[in-house]
VOGU-3710 file (C-alpha; in Angstrom, 3 decimals, decimal comma):
1> mhrlqivslv> 209,992/80,214/91,730  210,356/83,488/89,896  207,384/85,805/90,126  206,833/88,803/87,877  204,139/91,369/88,433  202,336/93,169/85,653  200,544/96,366/86,493  197,713/97,333/84,153  196,739/100,969/84,069  193,612/102,389/82,563
11> lglvctssah> 194,257/106,088/82,186  191,191/108,292/81,972  191,972/111,854/81,028  189,525/114,330/82,464  188,984/117,342/80,264  189,174/120,489/82,354  186,833/122,472/80,139  184,367/121,269/77,564  184,846/124,525/75,682  188,545/124,227/74,948
21> tfmstffvng> 190,295/122,330/72,162  193,673/121,328/70,733  195,067/119,912/67,503  195,620/116,229/68,210  196,207/114,362/64,946  197,698/115,029/61,516  196,501/113,451/58,222  198,065/113,359/54,742  195,695/112,767/51,796  193,098/111,519/54,244
31> vsqgdtgtcv> 195,388/109,022/56,039  196,255/109,481/59,712  199,981/109,747/60,329  199,592/108,225/63,789  196,903/108,040/66,454  197,457/110,262/68,114  200,142/112,918/68,084  202,710/111,488/65,658  204,668/114,450/64,204  202,462/116,841/66,243
41> rmpwqktlsg> 203,959/119,389/68,635  201,158/119,335/71,136  201,819/117,463/74,394  198,795/116,832/76,578  200,520/117,524/79,853  203,811/116,944/81,630  203,474/114,992/84,849  206,792/113,154/85,069  208,532/116,364/86,135  205,672/117,426/88,366
51> ettdvtkpvk> 204,463/120,068/85,906  200,871/119,907/84,707  199,715/121,962/81,739  196,322/121,705/80,100  197,066/122,335/76,427  193,378/122,582/75,552  193,304/126,043/77,070  193,497/129,038/74,712  196,428/131,348/74,089  195,367/134,873/75,057
61> ditsqemvcg> 198,686/136,737/75,199  199,348/137,563/71,541  202,961/138,564/72,330  203,834/135,222/73,923  205,839/132,337/72,484  202,701/130,193/72,750  201,380/132,052/69,682  203,853/130,075/67,576  202,799/126,467/68,141  200,505/126,576/71,151
71> wmgnqgvkfv> 201,118/125,489/74,718  204,525/123,813/75,067  204,734/123,787/71,262  208,247/125,243/71,339  209,403/121,709/72,153  209,951/119,566/69,080  208,945/115,913/68,939  210,989/112,979/67,663  209,213/112,234/64,379  208,739/114,183/61,139
81> cpieaaqtit> 206,094/113,203/58,570  206,957/113,235/54,829  204,482/114,902/52,472  204,490/115,879/48,805  203,848/119,364/47,520  200,204/119,832/46,440  198,989/117,036/48,727  196,066/117,637/51,089  196,756/117,718/54,818  194,163/117,596/57,572
91> feyrhgdprk> 194,292/118,763/61,173  192,085/117,056/63,738  190,880/119,104/66,705  189,538/117,566/69,918  188,629/119,064/73,280  188,744/115,809/75,244  190,706/112,597/75,516  191,973/111,909/71,954  192,001/108,140/72,585  188,223/107,907/72,845
101> ntndaldrsh> 187,608/108,406/69,118  184,771/110,870/69,618  183,965/113,561/67,066  183,741/116,288/69,714  185,911/119,182/68,506  185,023/122,395/70,339  182,153/124,252/71,929  179,768/125,566/69,284  179,828/129,020/70,874  183,530/129,428/70,043
111> kgpcsvymkk> 182,955/131,080/66,683  185,641/132,583/64,505  188,085/132,204/61,606  190,670/129,515/60,815  194,128/129,891/59,265  197,056/127,652/58,317  200,682/128,801/58,044  203,978/127,172/57,041  207,603/127,986/57,813  210,720/126,480/56,241
121> vtsavkdnga> 213,262/125,487/58,888  216,628/123,782/59,038  215,384/121,306/61,647  211,700/120,581/62,199  212,666/118,830/65,436  214,905/121,486/66,979  213,621/124,830/65,669  211,152/126,447/68,090  209,451/128,221/65,183  209,550/131,758/66,623
131> gdgwfkifde> 210,377/134,684/64,353  210,085/135,547/60,662  209,293/133,227/57,775  205,657/132,221/58,372  203,537/132,353/55,197  199,814/131,674/55,107  198,473/128,879/52,877  194,799/128,984/53,912  192,237/131,063/55,753  188,470/131,157/56,083
141> gynsqtgkwc> 186,286/133,529/58,091  182,536/134,094/57,983  180,439/132,700/55,128  177,527/135,068/54,596  175,737/132,532/52,371  175,670/129,773/54,992  175,726/132,091/58,008  178,561/130,062/59,533  182,039/130,758/60,779  184,976/128,530/59,879
151> teklddnmgh> 185,022/127,025/63,386  181,368/125,995/62,969  182,232/124,347/59,678  185,123/122,539/61,351  182,751/121,314/64,046  180,300/120,102/61,384  183,190/118,189/59,789  183,962/116,233/62,952  186,768/118,524/64,030  188,781/118,463/60,813
161> msvkipgdiq> 190,324/121,177/58,689  191,815/120,169/55,333  194,070/122,337/53,161  196,373/121,824/50,186  200,134/122,249/50,428  201,452/124,739/47,811  202,757/122,888/44,769  205,738/125,128/44,079  207,564/125,471/47,394  211,102/124,222/47,953
171> egyylvrsel> 211,859/120,756/49,244  212,804/120,648/52,907  211,730/120,700/56,527  208,719/122,802/57,497  206,540/123,510/60,472  202,841/123,611/59,560  200,761/125,708/61,954  196,972/125,506/62,307  195,112/128,319/64,048  191,545/128,687/65,309
181> lalhitgspe> 190,442/132,079/66,642  187,428/132,117/68,973  185,634/135,481/69,226  182,841/134,552/71,650  184,170/136,989/74,281  184,269/140,379/72,566  187,598/142,093/73,134  189,206/138,949/74,547  190,134/136,709/71,573  191,197/133,116/72,187
191> fyigcaqvyv> 193,697/131,343/69,915  193,891/127,549/69,618  197,113/126,624/67,847  198,981/123,455/66,929  202,002/122,595/64,771  203,004/119,527/62,764  206,569/118,689/61,729  206,891/117,754/58,038  209,368/117,231/55,224  208,070/118,435/51,836
201> tgggsaspsg> 209,145/116,850/48,537  208,030/117,222/44,939  207,800/120,995/44,877  209,600/123,702/42,975  211,894/126,577/43,890  209,476/129,052/45,502  210,431/130,558/48,848  207,414/132,635/49,967  208,034/135,702/52,108  206,451/135,562/55,508
211> vsipgyvnan> 205,574/137,315/58,735  206,889/137,027/62,262  205,062/134,975/64,874  204,577/136,314/67,462  204,116/139,780/66,037  201,763/139,258/63,075  198,723/140,562/64,988  198,273/143,346/67,535  195,711/144,267/70,152  194,120/146,943/67,941
221> dpalkynifa> 193,626/144,597/65,001  189,926/144,879/63,981  189,873/141,093/63,515  190,588/140,623/67,226  188,096/143,239/68,451  185,278/142,033/66,205  181,836/141,654/67,814  180,212/138,489/66,463  177,005/139,336/68,353  176,402/142,652/66,599
231> pslplpypip> 172,843/142,912/65,175  174,349/143,591/61,762  177,803/142,109/61,183  180,254/144,385/59,372  181,236/142,169/56,446  183,460/140,867/55,072  185,207/139,861/58,261  188,863/141,062/58,208  190,746/137,774/58,750  193,920/138,460/60,786
241> gpavyasgns> 197,387/137,973/59,365  198,793/138,272/55,830  197,127/137,323/52,561  197,169/133,663/51,522  200,205/132,754/49,425  199,269/132,285/45,757  200,956/129,043/44,756  202,191/128,532/41,217  201,279/124,837/41,627  204,384/123,747/39,717
251> ktsklrsrqs> 205,835/120,397/40,679  209,121/118,837/39,691  208,389/115,135/39,200  212,070/114,320/39,571  211,906/115,387/43,185  208,696/113,591/44,044  210,264/110,474/45,532  213,805/111,615/46,203  213,498/112,959/49,750  217,218/113,547/49,307
261> gfsegkipsd> 217,572/115,691/52,410  215,161/113,799/54,637  217,125/112,188/57,448  216,231/113,755/60,784  212,922/112,616/62,232  212,222/109,633/59,978  210,134/106,962/61,669  212,430/103,893/61,701  211,367/101,214/59,236  211,752/98,526/61,916
271> cllvsgnwcf> 209,223/100,108/64,310  206,712/97,424/65,228  204,609/99,733/67,399  204,254/103,509/67,293  202,568/105,476/70,072  202,680/109,196/69,426  206,370/109,819/68,808  207,616/106,654/70,530  208,804/103,538/68,693  209,121/99,892/69,743
281> reiaaytdqi> 211,648/97,667/67,986  211,677/93,895/68,233  213,381/92,265/71,210  216,684/90,544/70,409  216,485/86,794/69,718  217,155/84,415/72,615  217,909/80,695/72,927  218,341/80,034/76,650  216,914/80,958/80,033  219,421/83,735/80,702
291> scsaaktacy> 218,841/85,539/77,399  215,098/84,867/77,636  214,981/86,507/81,060  216,827/89,505/79,628  214,348/89,665/76,731  211,430/89,552/79,131  212,873/92,422/81,139  213,582/94,399/77,967  210,011/93,983/76,713  208,399/95,123/79,944
301> talqecaqfg> 210,859/97,995/80,201  209,739/99,073/76,729  206,126/98,780/77,845  206,785/101,023/80,813  208,692/103,446/78,588  205,773/103,599/76,157  203,367/104,570/78,933  205,761/107,147/80,371  206,738/108,744/77,064  203,314/108,651/75,498
311> ygetsagknc> 201,648/110,227/78,493  203,681/113,382/77,975  202,108/113,833/74,547  198,733/113,806/72,877  199,019/110,052/72,424  198,404/109,635/76,162  199,928/106,164/75,919  197,642/105,030/73,100  198,529/101,646/71,526  200,814/100,713/74,449
321> dllqphcqai> 198,341/98,039/75,484  198,985/96,260/72,167  202,511/95,460/73,328  201,361/93,646/76,465  200,424/90,317/74,740  203,825/90,302/73,032  205,592/90,644/76,384  203,377/87,970/77,912  204,222/85,608/75,040  207,937/86,169/75,670
331> mqscdngakg> 207,445/85,468/79,363  205,597/82,225/78,588  208,273/81,166/76,120  210,821/81,246/78,924  208,958/78,311/80,471  208,587/76,542/77,137  211,935/76,055/75,463  213,316/79,571/75,962  213,492/80,345/72,250  212,100/83,440/70,664
341> ppnpgtvltp> 210,734/85,990/70,525  207,465/84,420/69,338  206,285/85,694/65,953  209,242/88,038/65,537  208,769/91,153/63,450  204,980/91,212/63,721  203,747/94,774/63,254  201,611/95,813/66,228  200,609/99,327/65,138  196,947/99,344/64,004
351> aprkidvttg> 196,072/100,288/60,442  195,692/104,080/60,185  192,334/105,785/60,079  191,218/107,102/56,726  188,812/109,955/56,135  186,998/111,764/53,367  188,843/115,084/53,426  185,849/117,024/52,072  183,375/115,905/54,731  185,397/114,741/57,709
361> evtsggivsp> 183,705/111,360/57,587  185,749/108,349/58,627  185,966/105,717/55,909  188,012/103,130/57,820  189,378/102,774/61,333  188,038/104,663/64,361  184,337/105,541/64,217  183,081/104,932/60,681  180,445/107,506/59,821  176,951/106,055/59,208
371> ggspggnggg> 176,398/105,836/55,466  179,821/107,269/54,739  178,331/109,509/52,058  180,804/111,935/50,501  179,956/115,540/49,757  178,718/118,062/52,314  180,824/121,049/53,282  184,318/121,167/51,727  185,989/124,388/50,792  188,978/123,811/53,028
381> vgggssaass> 187,527/122,369/56,222  187,266/118,586/56,241  188,074/115,748/58,535  188,831/112,417/60,141  188,690/110,403/63,386  191,061/108,154/65,347  192,983/105,092/64,038  192,191/102,361/66,431  192,795/98,825/67,390  189,893/96,551/68,188
391> agsspsatps> 190,206/97,789/71,757  189,777/101,355/70,610  187,091/100,967/67,966  184,314/101,933/70,329  183,925/105,436/71,753  183,760/104,000/75,262  186,711/101,660/74,914  189,843/102,622/76,835  193,146/100,791/76,295  195,119/99,244/79,140
401> ialtasgkkp> 198,774/100,069/79,575  200,928/97,454/81,234  203,886/98,298/83,427  206,231/96,065/85,362  206,999/96,050/89,056  209,714/93,751/90,315  209,745/92,443/93,845  213,191/93,927/94,471  212,376/97,449/93,293  208,635/98,137/93,550
411> lninqfyggq> 207,128/100,455/90,986  205,770/103,621/92,560  202,881/104,846/90,416  203,197/108,288/91,995  206,585/108,865/90,387  205,003/108,485/86,938  201,648/110,171/87,385  201,961/112,390/90,427  199,014/110,582/92,000  198,059/109,946/95,580
421> gqsgaqnpfv> 196,164/107,057/97,023  192,635/107,776/98,168  193,886/107,928/101,725  196,396/110,608/100,723  199,391/108,347/101,303  202,098/107,791/98,716  201,502/104,157/97,833  204,256/102,085/96,220  202,711/99,275/94,211  203,898/95,931/95,600
431> rtetvtqwtt> 202,263/92,548/94,973  198,692/93,570/95,498  195,687/92,209/93,666  193,275/94,896/94,777  192,015/97,696/92,589  192,976/101,172/93,770  192,121/104,523/92,253  194,458/107,492/92,062  193,093/110,892/91,163  195,073/113,966/90,155
441> thvtvhvqat> 193,970/117,321/88,807  193,553/116,001/85,292  194,020/112,260/85,522  192,159/109,325/86,978  194,287/106,195/87,150  192,766/102,779/87,766  195,371/100,217/88,772  195,108/96,462/88,774  197,952/94,072/89,452  198,182/90,409/88,576
451> afv> 201,034/88,204/89,726  202,298/85,692/87,172  204,196/82,583/88,222
//
């Protein structure tokens, strides 16, 4: 009798500092482009190679490559999101596990300005973004009428910052860079930076001049040495970087839907499940036990791949649990006619979250704001929350990620997550039905195995 083990993992990310933050999700016209991390150059941490990096920590060295797209942001991701010129984009900031759908963005003490830049590139996937060409499309500092900094406004708007893409820029690939500057430690500024990969259509012929990043700010910049605790603030605050590009707002309607040069980074139309920048395509059809067994193996391999790939990004394996029932149905079909896969082509990716871009309130998916009343702050900083399945619709809900472990080649959890058993031993996972906990610097992994006959 053939036995197949399924290992369910509940991954709980432990935030190393409640004060830090990172850009986790990208929205276009109030619609999430993927929960979380789709088209976003902001991996959570790399554990498969043994390297662990907390990307919520600030960038302090203004001459470093991290000033471009944040920690590990020089590495492109697989997908690029299409947007139209003059559309509104929103960046979502979180300082904890992005899968939990909380509205916790950053510590309130981290006060300072916000900016958004763009750079036209040949490849949004391969270009590391460093160097000339960055032009600013938005900034906001201190509002003397409200007595609030841009970061406070972002926090009020559930961690969201919304800006409009210039209407006259050329069609093509761009990196869009969001920047928060925290000035709570006078003389030691902290930058929180994230980049999204996009393809812009529907614009004009403008090619704005830009600045070099790194290099656009220096240590003697008054904006970086500013004392936010001074009894009388010297106003207006001198926002760092160049002036905001003045868009002509011209659009060429003929280009709006062409996307003539958009090829690299498109999310495949046959993706049934997207987790971050990972895609699941349907398993090939089968009609006998041999091909059914191969399909079963292929599905669980994809499930394992989803958990591995997603964990290296902000998605942290989100949505991978939604593939598990599909794999189980394939396994059951092998004992019931061996024809399938069952319900082929069924889309597993949850409907995207939608937000009111002026308030940051969630209108559908994730945590829907009580009342959902529009209005409130606006003026550039607005928001959203996390697109979620029924398993992720509650702040406390945590998805399960299923992995396979065959009897011939046991799955060693340590090779994926760098974990150790509580006894300190390296524990390969073989046919056990007990619950064990692995703890690493940033990750708590709860493991449960169930043997299926």
